[in-house]
C-alpha positions, 0 to 999 in steps of 0.5 A: 327543123331544129326544136328550141326549148323554152330555156334555149329561147330564154338564153337567146333573149338574154344574149340578144338583149345584152343581159348575159354579160355587161359588154364593152360597147358604146351606149349608141351600139347598145341601143341599136343592138337591142332595137331601142328602149321604151322611154315613157319616162327619161330615167329607166333607159339610163338604168337599162344601159347600166345593166348592159354596158360595162362601165356605163357612164350616164354622161356618155349617153347624155352626150349622144343625146346632146349631139342628136345621135340618140333621140326620144320619140313616139314609135313602136306601139305608139309609145315613147322610145329612145332610139339612134337617129339612124334607126328613127329615120329608117323606121319612122315611115314604116310605123306610121300605120301603127300611129294612124291606128292609135289616132283613129282609136281615140278620135274616130267617135269624137270628130272629123279631123283634117289631120294634114291641115293640122300637121301643117300648122303644127309644123309651122308652130314648132319650126319657129322654136321647140315648145312643150305640147301644152303650148301647141294645145293652146295654139290650136284652141285659139285657131279652132275654138269650137274643136277639142284641142287635146284631140287635135294635139293628139292627132298631130302627135301621131301624124307629124314626126316629132322628137323631144328636145333635151336640156340640162336635166339630170336624165336629159329631159324634164317632165314638160319637154319641148318638142321639135319637128324631127327633120328640122331638129335633126337636119335630115330627112326620113327614110324614103321607104315605108316598108317594114322589112328592115324593121322585121330584120332588126327586131329578129336580131334583137328578140329572135327567134320569134313568131310574126305575132311576137313582132306584131306585139312589139311593133304594133304593126298588123299583117306581120305574117305577110312580112315574114313570108316575104322575108322567108328566103333570108331567114332561118326557122325553128320550132318551139316545144309547142311546135310553133314556127319561129323565124330568125336572122342568120348567124344570130346568137343561140347560146347553149341553154345551160349558159349561166345567167347572172342576176340583172336589174331591169328598169320600168318599161324595159323592152326585154320584158315587152319583146314578145306576145308570148313572154314565157321565155322571160317571165312565167305565166303565173307571175304576169298578174303580179306585174300588171298595173291598172295604168299600164305601167311596167314596173322594175323587175329583177332576173334570177337565172334569166327569168323575172323573179321579183320587183325592185324599187328605190325607197328613201335611197335604199334598194328594196326587192319584192321577190315572187317567192323564196329566193336562195340565199346566194340569189338574194345576195346577188340581187342585193349586190346589184342593188347596192351597185346601182345605188352607188352608180346613181350617187356618182 
């Protein structure tokens, strides 16, 4: 069984996440190839695509969103993601156990909730017209004045497949976005299967070679080992330098570990930082505390030679970098050049 060094895994991650070069593909293709983009706030996925897609135009993504080919919804780990409609419909039922667990963790000690009954009332409420979630809370408070409306609304959010409805905002969604029932808004039904097999294969294509624990960390689904064992005949396996078994789909890119890696800017919450339980292939252990925040925000970072080497921000229309250590002049210049290019793109 072939052994892959940490650097080889880094280059595989960069290739799968489209960070070795900006590629001439549509935003839709890019979003599917990298298995979705975490989208706790609307703007970061646009920047994430700018770092991956050659000549990326914000309007290209906005058109896909307006055409309902790309959606924003609660998915992996119970967090908001930008996904193609095709992948959303195929994966949503498989991820329901993750959302159920998230709901139980919040509501189990507070009250007993008739989730199916609440979901039915919420479906009727949202099917009349898309509305902000605060409107649902007010509606449920009127129907059930003796029950915590926020907990009821959270139960709905984790159980009923919903999508956020875009508008003409700069980044397609305002802070108080309206919600709609996914099947009503998209005019399509969710996939019939609740199997996570397709999700595993798509994950490995985007983040492999990886362990079941890595997939579990990315998706939130438990019991990943059984899923990987079931799929083993379709997969190839490797070992890492710690002798752990890694799984991968056949034919996926495995660049030479000496492949040059350009400087890249990753926005807040970028999935390239969140794809594994063990993230050493993208960020050194000693740097993890530097990007940890109390509110679980994932700050914007930059890559040098394929690894997270610092954080960046835009302050008063100026690009500001905070390296973890001293950067070589050529690397600092490259980061600043990317920052300048991002500022120009944002202004355009």
